Every structure is written in C-alpha cells, then in structure tokens.
All heavy atoms as an XYZ file, in Angstrom:
888
protein
N       0.814     -1.207      0.000
C       0.000      0.000      0.000
C       0.854      1.266      0.000
O       0.370      2.318      0.311
C      -0.935      0.001      1.191
C      -1.999     -1.077      1.176
S      -3.076     -1.032     -0.245
C      -3.947      0.485      0.025
N       2.112      1.144     -0.320
C       2.976      2.322     -0.258
C       2.575      3.385     -1.262
O       2.689      4.574     -0.966
C       4.438      1.919     -0.424
C       4.765      1.354     -1.769
C       6.179      0.789     -1.831
N       6.423      0.422     -3.210
C       7.385      0.922     -3.945
N       8.228      1.771     -3.430
N       7.520      0.558     -5.189
N       2.092      2.990     -2.415
C       1.684      3.981     -3.407
C       0.458      4.761     -2.938
O       0.421      5.978     -3.013
C       1.391      3.318     -4.760
C       2.610      2.791     -5.468
C       3.025      1.406     -4.982
O       2.277      0.775     -4.195
O       4.117      0.954     -5.376
N      -0.526      4.054     -2.436
C      -1.766      4.691     -2.005
C      -1.607      5.588     -0.795
O      -2.364      6.533     -0.605
N      -0.618      5.288      0.046
C      -0.419      6.097      1.242
C       0.692      7.129      1.080
O       1.050      7.818      2.023
C      -0.112      5.188      2.446
O       1.061      4.442      2.202
N       1.273      7.215     -0.115
C       2.301      8.213     -0.380
C       3.641      7.906      0.266
O       4.412      8.809      0.570
N       3.948      6.635      0.475
C       5.163      6.248      1.190
C       6.279      5.733      0.282
O       7.266      5.191      0.769
C       4.818      5.182      2.228
C       3.893      5.661      3.322
S       4.605      6.987      4.301
C       5.872      6.130      5.186
N       6.157      5.905     -1.027
C       7.163      5.392     -1.959
C       8.531      6.010     -1.675
O       9.542      5.303     -1.539
C       6.741      5.638     -3.422
C       7.840      5.226     -4.383
C       5.448      4.905     -3.729
N       8.582      7.321     -1.584
C       9.852      8.006     -1.338
C      10.429      7.653      0.031
O      11.637      7.476      0.181
C       9.674      9.519     -1.457
C      10.958     10.308     -1.328
C      11.984      9.966     -2.395
O      11.586      9.646     -3.530
O      13.194     10.034     -2.084
N       9.573      7.536      1.037
C      10.044      7.171      2.376
C      10.703      5.794      2.358
O      11.766      5.599      2.939
C       8.896      7.198      3.379
C       9.326      6.876      4.780
C       9.782      7.877      5.626
C       9.290      5.576      5.258
C      10.198      7.592      6.917
C       9.702      5.267      6.537
C      10.153      6.286      7.376
N      10.067      4.846      1.692
C      10.642      3.499      1.635
C      12.008      3.505      0.949
O      12.929      2.812      1.366
C       9.712      2.538      0.908
C      10.274      1.124      0.899
C       9.704      0.234     -0.179
O       9.061      0.740     -1.116
O       9.928     -0.975     -0.076
N      12.144      4.300     -0.101
C      13.429      4.378     -0.798
C      14.521      4.981      0.091
O      15.653      4.519      0.093
C      13.288      5.212     -2.074
C      12.492      4.518     -3.153
C      12.341      5.419     -4.365
C      11.453      4.771     -5.411
N      11.199      5.676     -6.537
N      14.162      6.001      0.855
C      15.149      6.681      1.701
C      15.454      5.931      2.992
O      16.572      6.006      3.497
C      14.653      8.084      2.031
C      14.634      9.001      0.814
C      14.188     10.391      1.148
N      15.132     10.986      2.092
C      14.859     12.050      2.833
N      13.679     12.633      2.733
N      15.752     12.542      3.664
N      14.444      5.232      3.535
C      14.615      4.554      4.830
C      14.086      3.117      4.761
O      13.128      2.765      5.450
C      13.867      5.317      5.926
C      14.194      6.769      5.997
C      13.309      7.721      5.501
C      15.387      7.209      6.555
C      13.603      9.072      5.563
C      15.691      8.556      6.620
C      14.800      9.487      6.126
N      14.702      2.267      3.967
C      14.164      0.907      3.807
C      14.134      0.102      5.103
O      13.265     -0.755      5.278
C      15.104      0.268      2.775
C      16.345      1.075      2.830
C      15.932      2.468      3.216
N      15.036      0.385      6.036
C      15.053     -0.356      7.300
C      14.014      0.153      8.290
O      13.775     -0.464      9.323
C      16.442     -0.291      7.941
C      16.902      1.135      8.193
O      16.530      2.032      7.399
O      17.614      1.363      9.181
N      13.372      1.269      7.977
C      12.346      1.837      8.864
C      10.946      1.735      8.271
O       9.992      2.255      8.835
C      12.673      3.303      9.156
C      13.965      3.440      9.943
C      14.441      4.867     10.041
N      13.420      5.773     10.502
C      13.535      7.096     10.434
N      14.609      7.647      9.930
N      12.567      7.867     10.875
N      10.826      1.093      7.130
C       9.542      0.985      6.440
C       9.011     -0.439      6.549
O       9.717     -1.400      6.258
C       9.708      1.362      4.960
C       8.457      1.180      4.151
C       7.452      2.126      4.186
C       8.272      0.041      3.378
C       6.293      1.949      3.454
C       7.117     -0.136      2.646
C       6.135      0.810      2.691
O       4.988      0.638      1.973
N       7.782     -0.571      6.995
C       7.129     -1.876      7.108
C       5.753     -1.764      6.458
O       4.910     -1.003      6.918
C       6.967     -2.291      8.571
C       8.233     -2.264      9.344
N       9.161     -3.270      9.278
C       8.739     -1.338     10.185
C      10.178     -2.970     10.051
N       9.949     -1.800     10.616
N       5.528     -2.520      5.422
C       4.249     -2.480      4.718
C       3.396     -3.645      5.193
O       3.750     -4.795      5.001
C       4.478     -2.568      3.210
C       3.224     -2.285      2.405
O       2.111     -2.328      2.982
O       3.348     -2.028      1.209
N       2.269     -3.338      5.814
C       1.366     -4.399      6.281
C       0.149     -4.534      5.373
O      -0.809     -5.211      5.718
C       0.922     -4.154      7.744
C       2.112     -4.187      8.676
C       0.134     -2.873      7.869
N       0.205     -3.862      4.221
C      -0.900     -3.971      3.268
C      -2.147     -3.279      3.780
O      -2.079     -2.220      4.374
N      -3.289     -3.897      3.549
C      -4.549     -3.284      3.973
C      -5.022     -3.844      5.312
O      -6.199     -3.871      5.606
C      -5.646     -3.435      2.898
C      -5.887     -4.904      2.571
C      -5.301     -2.642      1.660
C      -7.104     -5.137      1.702
N      -4.084     -4.281      6.128
C      -4.398     -4.840      7.440
C      -4.306     -3.743      8.493
O      -3.332     -3.640      9.236
C      -3.444     -5.988      7.762
N      -5.328     -2.902      8.552
C      -5.325     -1.768      9.479
C      -5.149     -2.210     10.925
O      -4.423     -1.589     11.694
C      -6.607     -0.947      9.336
C      -6.732     -0.174      8.058
C      -7.348     -0.966      6.913
O      -7.573     -2.194      7.066
O      -7.605     -0.360      5.860
N      -5.815     -3.305     11.311
C      -5.698     -3.794     12.680
C      -4.254     -4.164     12.994
O      -3.717     -3.830     14.053
C      -6.594     -5.022     12.903
C      -8.058     -4.767     12.696
C      -8.515     -5.076     11.273
O      -7.777     -4.951     10.310
N      -9.769     -5.468     11.148
N      -3.625     -4.853     12.085
C      -2.237     -5.259     12.299
C      -1.304     -4.042     12.342
O      -0.368     -4.010     13.141
C      -1.781     -6.224     11.212
C      -0.340     -6.608     11.321
N       0.164     -7.289     12.413
C       0.706     -6.371     10.503
C       1.463     -7.459     12.246
N       1.821     -6.916     11.101
N      -1.555     -3.045     11.515
C      -0.714     -1.845     11.497
C      -0.724     -1.166     12.862
O       0.325     -0.764     13.378
C      -1.191     -0.878     10.417
N      -1.889     -1.048     13.468
C      -2.003     -0.407     14.780
C      -1.315     -1.241     15.852
O      -0.531     -0.721     16.656
C      -3.485     -0.153     15.140
C      -3.620      0.340     16.562
C      -4.105      0.836     14.165
N      -1.569     -2.541     15.884
C      -0.962     -3.401     16.890
C       0.549     -3.502     16.695
O       1.308     -3.524     17.670
C      -1.605     -4.799     16.863
O      -3.004     -4.645     17.128
C      -1.012     -5.720     17.902
N       0.995     -3.529     15.468
C       2.430     -3.563     15.172
C       3.105     -2.288     15.687
O       4.153     -2.342     16.346
C       2.617     -3.712     13.661
C       4.040     -3.814     13.218
C       4.840     -4.877     13.613
C       4.585     -2.860     12.380
C       6.157     -4.982     13.189
C       5.902     -2.954     11.949
C       6.689     -4.022     12.348
N       2.500     -1.131     15.419
C       3.051      0.136     15.924
C       3.046      0.168     17.446
O       3.987      0.659     18.069
C       2.249      1.310     15.363
N       1.996     -0.380     18.065
C       1.936     -0.426     19.533
C       3.050     -1.301     20.098
O       3.678     -0.958     21.099
C       0.569     -0.952     19.984
N       3.300     -2.429     19.463
C       4.381     -3.303     19.911
C       5.733     -2.622     19.826
O       6.559     -2.735     20.735
N       5.964     -1.897     18.744
C       7.219     -1.154     18.610
C       7.314     -0.060     19.669
O       8.381      0.175     20.241
C       7.326     -0.559     17.206
C       7.502     -1.568     16.069
C       7.363     -0.871     14.720
C       8.830     -2.290     16.166
N       6.189      0.597     19.943
C       6.174      1.652     20.967
C       6.445      1.080     22.359
O       7.085      1.727     23.184
C       4.844      2.394     20.947
N       5.978     -0.129     22.622
C       6.252     -0.772     23.911
C       7.749     -0.953     24.143
O       8.211     -0.975     25.280
C       5.577     -2.144     23.986
S       3.830     -2.092     24.337
N       8.486     -1.085     23.067
C       9.931     -1.257     23.157
C      10.683      0.068     23.062
O      11.885      0.092     22.876
C      10.406     -2.223     22.072
C       9.860     -3.626     22.236
C      10.264     -4.242     23.570
O      11.452     -4.169     23.935
O       9.381     -4.791     24.255
N       9.932      1.183     23.137
C      10.569      2.492     23.163
C      10.704      3.190     21.829
O      11.314      4.245     21.729
N      10.156      2.627     20.801
C      10.245      3.234     19.484
C       8.976      4.034     19.198
O       7.879      3.506     19.253
C      10.417      2.133     18.427
O      10.448      2.680     17.149
N       9.128      5.296     18.930
C       7.982      6.132     18.577
C       7.668      5.899     17.108
O       8.519      6.105     16.250
C       8.317      7.596     18.825
O       7.258      8.410     18.380
N       6.476      5.458     16.800
C       6.140      5.082     15.429
C       4.966      5.847     14.859
O       4.007      6.143     15.544
C       5.803      3.591     15.345
C       6.983      2.711     15.581
C       7.988      2.895     14.481
N       9.205      2.182     14.834
C      10.247      2.089     14.046
N      10.248      2.663     12.886
N      11.311      1.442     14.423
N       5.072      6.129     13.583
C       3.968      6.655     12.771
C       3.574      5.545     11.821
O       4.411      4.792     11.358
C       4.433      7.834     11.921
C       4.607      9.091     12.671
C       5.683      9.441     13.453
C       3.702     10.177     12.719
N       5.486     10.676     13.985
C       4.277     11.157     13.534
C       2.460     10.426     12.153
C       3.660     12.361     13.804
C       1.846     11.621     12.414
C       2.432     12.571     13.232
N       2.319      5.435     11.565
C       1.912      4.514     10.518
C       0.981      5.271      9.582
O       0.120      6.017     10.012
C       1.255      3.249     11.070
C      -0.115      3.399     11.639
C      -1.292      3.276     10.972
C      -0.468      3.699     13.003
N      -2.346      3.481     11.826
C      -1.868      3.743     13.069
C       0.272      3.937     14.155
C      -2.536      4.018     14.250
C      -0.404      4.205     15.323
C      -1.784      4.235     15.367
N       1.196      5.121      8.277
C       0.314      5.790      7.326
C      -0.980      5.005      7.207
O      -0.983      3.776      7.304
C       1.101      5.747      6.020
C       1.943      4.537      6.152
C       2.269      4.410      7.619
N      -2.045      5.694      7.045
C      -3.326      5.019      6.918
C      -4.048      5.581      5.716
O      -4.329      6.776      5.664
C      -4.157      5.235      8.188
C      -5.388      4.356      8.297
C      -4.973      2.904      8.455
C      -6.241      4.785      9.446
N      -4.297      4.729      4.773
C      -4.967      5.173      3.564
C      -6.425      5.498      3.846
O      -6.942      6.506      3.416
C      -4.853      4.097      2.476
C      -5.440      4.423      1.112
C      -4.791      5.675      0.563
C      -5.259      3.261      0.169
N      -7.088      4.679      4.577
C      -8.504      4.884      4.891
C      -8.973      3.791      5.841
O      -8.204      2.963      6.286
C      -9.352      4.876      3.612
C      -9.024      3.695      2.732
O      -8.835      2.603      3.219
N      -8.929      3.911      1.449
N     -10.231      3.792      6.145
C     -10.884      2.742      6.919
C     -10.286      2.509      8.309
O     -10.044      1.386      8.734
C     -10.928      1.435      6.119
C     -11.632      1.550      4.754
C     -11.533      0.252      3.995
C     -13.076      1.983      4.910
N     -10.059      3.593      9.033
C      -9.533      3.503     10.393
C     -10.488      2.769     11.325
O     -10.055      2.154     12.297
C      -9.244      4.913     10.930
C      -8.602      5.030     12.295
C      -7.283      4.277     12.333
C      -8.390      6.485     12.652
N     -11.778      2.774     11.011
C     -12.742      2.108     11.889
C     -12.460      0.618     12.017
O     -12.832      0.004     13.003
C     -14.183      2.355     11.435
C     -14.591      1.656     10.161
C     -14.312      2.464      8.908
O     -13.572      3.440      8.933
N     -14.907      2.061      7.804
N     -11.768      0.031     11.062
C     -11.430     -1.389     11.162
C     -10.508     -1.665     12.350
O     -10.459     -2.779     12.852
C     -10.733     -1.863      9.889
C     -11.626     -1.961      8.696
C     -10.832     -2.462      7.512
N     -11.665     -2.577      6.338
C     -11.184     -2.774      5.120
N      -9.878     -2.864      4.939
N     -11.993     -2.867      4.095
N      -9.749     -0.664     12.767
C      -8.774     -0.850     13.845
C      -9.216     -0.196     15.151
O      -8.397      0.060     16.030
C      -7.428     -0.282     13.401
N     -10.501      0.046     15.310
C     -11.003      0.760     16.488
C     -10.630      0.052     17.798
O     -10.126      0.679     18.722
C     -12.516      0.934     16.372
C     -13.094      1.875     17.392
C     -12.842      3.232     17.324
C     -13.905      1.404     18.413
C     -13.380      4.109     18.248
C     -14.449      2.276     19.348
C     -14.188      3.621     19.255
O     -14.709      4.487     20.172
N     -10.871     -1.238     17.891
C     -10.537     -1.977     19.121
C      -9.043     -1.923     19.413
O      -8.628     -1.770     20.564
C     -10.972     -3.440     19.019
C     -12.470     -3.610     19.159
O     -13.132     -2.677     19.643
O     -12.972     -4.687     18.780
N      -8.222     -2.044     18.363
C      -6.778     -1.997     18.562
C      -6.330     -0.617     19.028
O      -5.432     -0.505     19.865
C      -6.052     -2.373     17.272
C      -6.140     -3.841     16.917
C      -7.499     -4.233     16.338
O      -8.297     -3.396     15.938
N      -7.754     -5.529     16.297
N      -6.937      0.428     18.513
C      -6.613      1.785     18.961
C      -6.874      1.939     20.459
O      -6.076      2.519     21.187
C      -7.436      2.826     18.197
C      -7.003      3.125     16.782
C      -8.054      3.973     16.075
C      -5.661      3.841     16.784
N      -7.997      1.405     20.912
C      -8.355      1.521     22.326
C      -7.466      0.635     23.194
O      -6.810      1.100     24.126
C      -9.840      1.182     22.548
C     -10.720      2.236     21.872
C     -10.164      1.082     24.040
C     -12.187      1.883     21.818
N      -7.452     -0.659     22.909
C      -6.795     -1.626     23.798
C      -5.282     -1.686     23.648
O      -4.570     -1.893     24.631
C      -7.394     -3.019     23.600
C      -8.839     -3.061     23.940
N      -9.285     -3.001     25.243
C      -9.944     -3.118     23.158
C     -10.609     -3.037     25.252
N     -11.031     -3.103     23.995
N      -4.774     -1.526     22.428
C      -3.335     -1.690     22.211
C      -2.551     -0.384     22.300
O      -1.353     -0.412     22.510
C      -3.076     -2.338     20.843
C      -3.637     -3.739     20.752
O      -3.916     -4.336     21.808
O      -3.806     -4.238     19.630
N      -3.231      0.752     22.121
C      -2.523      2.036     22.128
C      -3.005      2.955     23.248
O      -2.243      3.317     24.142
C      -2.646      2.749     20.762
C      -1.974      4.109     20.793
C      -2.066      1.897     19.645
N      -4.282      3.322     23.227
C      -4.791      4.377     24.118
C      -4.759      3.995     25.598
O      -4.303      4.777     26.424
C      -6.199      4.773     23.709
N      -5.263      2.835     25.946
C      -5.307      2.446     27.361
C      -3.901      2.356     27.945
O      -3.677      2.698     29.105
C      -6.082      1.126     27.542
C      -7.576      1.384     27.268
C      -5.871      0.539     28.924
C      -8.441      0.152     27.301
N      -2.938      1.943     27.125
C      -1.550      1.860     27.589
C      -0.821      3.202     27.455
O       0.331      3.311     27.855
C      -0.798      0.804     26.781
C      -1.378     -0.588     26.928
C      -0.558     -1.580     26.145
O       0.579     -1.861     26.505
N      -1.128     -2.095     25.062
N      -1.509      4.185     26.900
C      -0.954      5.530     26.696
C       0.384      5.474     25.948
O       1.354      6.125     26.317
C      -0.791      6.274     28.022
C      -0.689      7.777     27.817
O      -1.057      8.295     26.768
N      -0.188      8.470     28.809
N       0.414      4.686     24.875
C       1.626      4.533     24.077
C       1.766      5.687     23.093
O       0.790      6.279     22.663
C       1.592      3.211     23.304
C       1.626      1.952     24.161
C       1.476      0.717     23.279
C       2.904      1.888     24.973
N       2.995      5.967     22.740
C       3.264      7.034     21.789
C       3.252      6.451     20.372
O       4.245      5.933     19.878
C       4.608      7.677     22.079
C       4.863      8.846     21.186
C       6.198      9.483     21.485
N       6.509     10.407     20.424
C       6.544     11.718     20.577
N       6.323     12.239     21.751
N       6.820     12.495     19.556
N       2.093      6.519     19.753
C       1.908      6.077     18.374
C       1.131      7.173     17.658
O       0.262      7.798     18.246
C       1.103      4.792     18.292
S       1.939      3.344     18.911
N       1.442      7.359     16.413
C       0.749      8.388     15.633
C       0.320      7.815     14.301
O       1.023      7.018     13.704
C       1.672      9.585     15.401
O       2.096     10.132     16.624
N      -0.824      8.235     13.869
C      -1.369      7.796     12.593
C      -1.436      8.994     11.666
O      -2.010     10.016     12.013
C      -2.758      7.216     12.801
S      -3.612      6.851     11.269
N      -0.841      8.877     10.513
C      -0.915      9.942      9.517
C      -1.922      9.513      8.464
O      -1.631      8.662      7.634
C       0.455     10.178      8.889
N      -3.097     10.070      8.547
C      -4.147      9.717      7.596
C      -4.176     10.679      6.428
O      -3.455     11.672      6.403
N      -5.005     10.383      5.462
C      -5.113     11.266      4.306
C      -5.845     12.552      4.670
O      -6.503     12.626      5.698
C      -5.923     10.439      3.310
C      -6.768      9.563      4.189
C      -5.912      9.249      5.392
N      -5.703     13.537      3.844
C      -6.500     14.758      3.996
C      -7.864     14.434      3.402
O      -8.085     14.573      2.211
C      -5.814     15.915      3.268
S      -6.644     17.483      3.492
N      -8.766     13.954      4.231
C     -10.013     13.355      3.752
C     -10.860     14.289      2.913
O     -11.535     13.864      1.993
C     -10.828     12.852      4.938
C     -10.209     11.662      5.570
C     -10.257     10.394      5.106
C      -9.437     11.618      6.767
N      -9.551      9.555      5.943
C      -9.045     10.272      6.960
C      -9.029     12.570      7.683
C      -8.286      9.872      8.038
C      -8.270     12.163      8.756
C      -7.908     10.825      8.930
N     -10.830     15.557      3.207
C     -11.686     16.473      2.475
C     -10.986     17.105      1.272
O     -11.490     18.021      0.678
C     -12.195     17.576      3.416
C     -11.073     18.285      4.115
N     -10.523     17.781      5.268
C     -10.394     19.402      3.811
C      -9.552     18.594      5.662
N      -9.450     19.571      4.794
N      -9.802     16.600      0.908
C      -9.036     17.178     -0.199
C      -9.292     16.479     -1.520
O      -8.476     16.522     -2.417
C      -7.549     17.148      0.116
S      -7.101     18.189      1.518
N     -10.405     15.789     -1.644
C     -10.744     15.142     -2.903
C     -10.162     13.745     -2.998
O      -9.600     13.211     -2.072
N     -10.366     13.091     -4.125
C      -9.860     11.769     -4.463
C     -10.421     10.638     -3.618
O     -10.128      9.493     -3.859
C      -8.327     11.732     -4.405
C      -7.675     12.523     -5.476
C      -6.167     12.375     -5.500
N      -5.714     11.099     -5.039
C      -4.597     10.919     -4.337
N      -3.852     11.936     -4.003
N      -4.221      9.716     -3.970
N     -11.196     10.877     -2.612
C     -11.754      9.808     -1.789
C     -13.226      9.618     -2.168
O     -13.982     10.569     -2.266
C     -11.664     10.157     -0.301
C     -10.272     10.391      0.158
C      -9.627      9.057      0.503
N      -8.246      9.287      0.821
C      -7.251      8.623      0.261
N      -7.476      7.709     -0.628
N      -6.015      8.868      0.594
N     -13.591      8.374     -2.316
C     -14.997      8.092     -2.563
C     -15.733      8.117     -1.225
O     -15.110      8.097     -0.164
C     -15.132      6.724     -3.225
C     -14.482      6.688     -4.596
C     -14.674      5.321     -5.216
N     -14.128      4.281     -4.382
C     -12.979      3.670     -4.601
N     -12.254      3.993     -5.623
N     -12.564      2.718     -3.796
N     -17.030      8.139     -1.256
C     -17.822      8.243     -0.037
C     -17.504      7.213      1.020
O     -17.394      7.521      2.197
N     -17.324      5.955      0.640
C     -17.075      4.905      1.627
C     -15.638      4.905      2.135
O     -15.320      4.205      3.076
C     -17.429      3.527      1.067
C     -16.808      3.220     -0.251
N     -15.463      2.991     -0.398
C     -17.346      3.131     -1.487
C     -15.197      2.751     -1.669
N     -16.323      2.834     -2.337
N     -14.744      5.672      1.526
C     -13.361      5.770      1.975
C     -13.036      7.168      2.500
O     -11.889      7.528      2.639
C     -12.395      5.429      0.838
C     -12.324      3.979      0.526
N     -13.338      3.316     -0.123
C     -11.377      3.059      0.789
C     -13.005      2.055     -0.281
N     -11.816      1.866      0.275
N     -14.041      7.937      2.803
C     -13.827      9.344      3.141
C     -13.397      9.568      4.589
O     -12.883     10.618      4.916
C     -15.094     10.149      2.856
N     -13.593      8.621      5.463
C     -13.230      8.825      6.868
C     -14.110      9.865      7.538
O     -13.682     10.552      8.463
N     -15.350      9.983      7.099
C     -16.242     11.031      7.585
C     -16.512     10.954      9.082
O     -16.770     11.969      9.712
C     -17.569     10.976      6.821
N     -16.434      9.780      9.674
C     -16.742      9.625     11.092
C     -15.498      9.492     11.967
O     -15.600      9.321     13.177
C     -17.645      8.407     11.309
C     -18.928      8.515     10.538
C     -19.160      7.697      9.441
C     -19.892      9.455     10.883
C     -20.336      7.809      8.715
C     -21.058      9.569     10.156
C     -21.276      8.743      9.080
O     -22.424      8.848      8.358
N     -14.317      9.551     11.366
C     -13.083      9.334     12.126
C     -12.949     10.281     13.316
O     -12.632      9.851     14.418
C     -11.857      9.461     11.231
C     -11.715      8.301     10.257
O     -12.592      7.425     10.251
O     -10.724      8.289      9.515
N     -13.166     11.551     13.109
C     -13.023     12.515     14.198
C     -14.013     12.198     15.308
O     -13.656     12.193     16.489
C     -13.209     13.955     13.696
C     -12.069     14.303     12.732
C     -13.245     14.943     14.858
C     -12.266     15.612     11.996
N     -15.238     11.887     14.949
C     -16.266     11.597     15.947
C     -15.904     10.382     16.790
O     -16.020     10.412     18.016
C     -17.610     11.383     15.261
N     -15.452      9.295     16.179
C     -15.175      8.110     16.988
C     -13.806      8.134     17.649
O     -13.560      7.408     18.600
C     -15.443      6.801     16.238
C     -14.458      6.392     15.180
C     -13.181      5.991     15.498
C     -14.845      6.359     13.847
C     -12.297      5.576     14.521
C     -13.964      5.956     12.864
C     -12.689      5.561     13.206
N     -12.898      8.992     17.184
C     -11.592      9.101     17.838
C     -11.622     10.011     19.059
O     -10.858      9.815     20.001
C     -10.543      9.618     16.852
C     -10.140      8.668     15.736
C      -9.245      9.380     14.733
C      -9.452      7.442     16.300
N     -12.501     10.994     19.064
C     -12.534     11.971     20.158
C     -12.876     11.355     21.503
O     -12.494     11.883     22.542
C     -13.539     13.079     19.838
C     -13.037     14.002     18.750
C     -13.983     15.122     18.487
N     -14.226     15.858     19.732
C     -15.249     16.663     19.908
N     -16.120     16.846     18.962
N     -15.401     17.301     21.043
N     -13.587     10.241     21.512
C     -13.994      9.649     22.789
C     -12.984      8.647     23.337
O     -13.178      8.098     24.418
C     -15.363      8.989     22.646
S     -15.371      7.591     21.517
N     -11.883      8.412     22.643
C     -10.865      7.471     23.100
C      -9.896      8.197     24.037
O      -9.399      9.268     23.694
C     -10.104      6.863     21.905
C     -11.060      6.101     20.984
C      -8.991      5.935     22.395
C     -10.413      5.572     19.722
N      -9.629      7.640     25.218
C      -8.708      8.307     26.151
C      -7.287      8.363     25.584
O      -6.887      7.491     24.813
C      -8.763      7.423     27.403
C      -9.201      6.088     26.908
C     -10.105      6.357     25.736
N      -6.536      9.385     25.991
C      -5.141      9.570     25.580
C      -4.962      9.708     24.074
O      -3.917      9.374     23.527
C      -4.262      8.410     26.080
C      -4.326      8.255     27.565
O      -4.272      9.235     28.296
N      -4.469      7.026     28.026
N      -5.982     10.188     23.389
C      -5.941     10.301     21.936
C      -5.997     11.772     21.548
O      -6.850     12.512     22.024
C      -7.142      9.561     21.318
C      -7.222      9.581     19.819
S      -6.035      8.514     18.990
C      -6.457      6.912     19.614
N      -5.073     12.199     20.716
C      -5.103     13.543     20.142
C      -5.429     13.415     18.668
O      -4.861     12.568     17.976
C      -3.741     14.236     20.288
C      -3.411     14.529     21.727
O      -4.258     14.982     22.479
N      -2.189     14.254     22.118
N      -6.310     14.253     18.199
C      -6.709     14.236     16.797
C      -6.407     15.604     16.200
O      -6.918     16.615     16.679
C      -8.216     13.911     16.642
C      -8.601     13.893     15.177
C      -8.558     12.595     17.301
N      -5.574     15.623     15.186
C      -5.249     16.853     14.485
C      -5.784     16.741     13.071
O      -5.544     15.743     12.394
C      -3.734     17.067     14.448
C      -3.029     17.072     15.802
C      -1.527     17.123     15.610
C      -3.499     18.236     16.645
N      -6.495     17.738     12.634
C      -7.050     17.715     11.290
C      -6.678     19.002     10.568
O      -7.229     20.057     10.852
C      -8.587     17.560     11.303
O      -9.139     18.628     12.061
C      -8.996     16.246     11.902
N      -5.725     18.931      9.658
C      -5.345     20.139      8.922
C      -6.481     20.592      8.024
O      -7.191     19.761      7.456
C      -4.139     19.685      8.106
C      -4.287     18.214      7.989
C      -4.981     17.755      9.235
N      -6.671     21.894      7.900
C      -7.748     22.385      7.050
C      -7.491     22.150      5.573
O      -8.423     22.072      4.789
C      -7.801     23.881      7.361
C      -6.436     24.209      7.846
C      -5.933     22.971      8.534
N      -6.228     22.038      5.199
C      -5.877     21.810      3.810
C      -4.693     20.860      3.742
O      -3.885     20.787      4.669
C      -5.517     23.136      3.123
C      -6.656     24.145      3.126
S      -6.139     25.743      2.487
C      -5.794     25.336      0.794
N      -4.541     20.175      2.624
C      -3.450     19.221      2.454
C      -2.094     19.873      2.689
O      -1.208     19.290      3.302
C      -3.524     18.616      1.063
C      -2.537     17.509      0.817
C      -2.752     16.896     -0.541
C      -1.810     15.735     -0.778
N      -2.057     15.102     -2.085
N      -1.915     21.099      2.245
C      -0.609     21.739      2.381
C      -0.288     22.090      3.830
O       0.868     22.350      4.169
C      -0.521     22.986      1.516
C      -1.470     24.089      1.876
S      -1.247     25.395      0.673
C      -2.717     26.327      0.926
N      -1.271     22.061      4.741
C      -1.027     22.315      6.153
C      -0.713     21.051      6.949
O      -0.399     21.131      8.130
C      -2.234     22.993      6.797
C      -2.565     24.325      6.178
O      -3.619     24.491      5.600
N      -1.643     25.274      6.256
N      -0.782     19.894      6.331
C      -0.603     18.632      7.047
C       0.770     18.528      7.700
O       0.915     17.947      8.760
C      -0.839     17.457      6.116
N       1.790     19.093      7.089
C       3.136     19.040      7.660
C       3.246     19.758      8.971
O       4.134     19.485      9.778
N       2.347     20.702      9.246
C       2.385     21.437     10.495
C       1.824     20.657     11.673
O       1.977     21.064     12.815
C       1.599     22.758     10.358
C       2.219     23.672      9.354
O       3.434     23.664      9.143
N       1.409     24.472      8.678
N       1.158     19.537     11.392
C       0.594     18.721     12.468
C       1.676     17.841     13.038
O       1.628     17.301     14.038
C      -0.562     17.876     11.946
S      -1.992     18.858     11.488
C-alpha cells in the first residue's frame, strides 16, 4: 500500500524503517503499539478505513498511553470516494482516552501537524 499512502519516497530513503502491512489496518495499529512498547515512537500511514482498527486503537494504544501516531489522508481534499472518506473518524476518535486528533484544514497544512 505504499503507493496509495504516499510512502514510496520514504521506503526508498529509509528501507530499514519501512514496514508495509498492506490493507491490514488492525495489524498496522498493533504492530506500531508493539514497537512503541519497546521504546520506538512510530507513525503509521493510513490510507482509509480507520474504523477497522477501532478496538486496537483503544486496547493496544490508548489504554496503555503509548506514543503512536497515525498519519491519515487529507479526507476532504478530494480523491476519496464516499465509503473511503473517513467522515466519522473525528467523531469516533474523540472519545478514546489519551488520543489527540489533528485535522489540517488543507493538504498543504498537514506538515504542520
């Protein structure tokens, strides 16, 4: 999923720091949590469908207050179909303890988050 998540250049520059888990959102979250348990601060790119990993976000990351970050797409910047828009992500993430949600108003502001 490196093409869809914009990680092609990252993989080329940091091949030892890139792990592609495909479309296994649950595994991506739990994998990042496991790395964080060992002291590694991890970001994982998420193309869409974060709701698939809701339980893992709560039990594997938030309750343990682990330092993990998810870089999602700029959902309102076009190119997403209705079922991949992440329209409810903010609503269901806000109620999770130890969770910060940053939503840039535009794609070009995403680097500031």
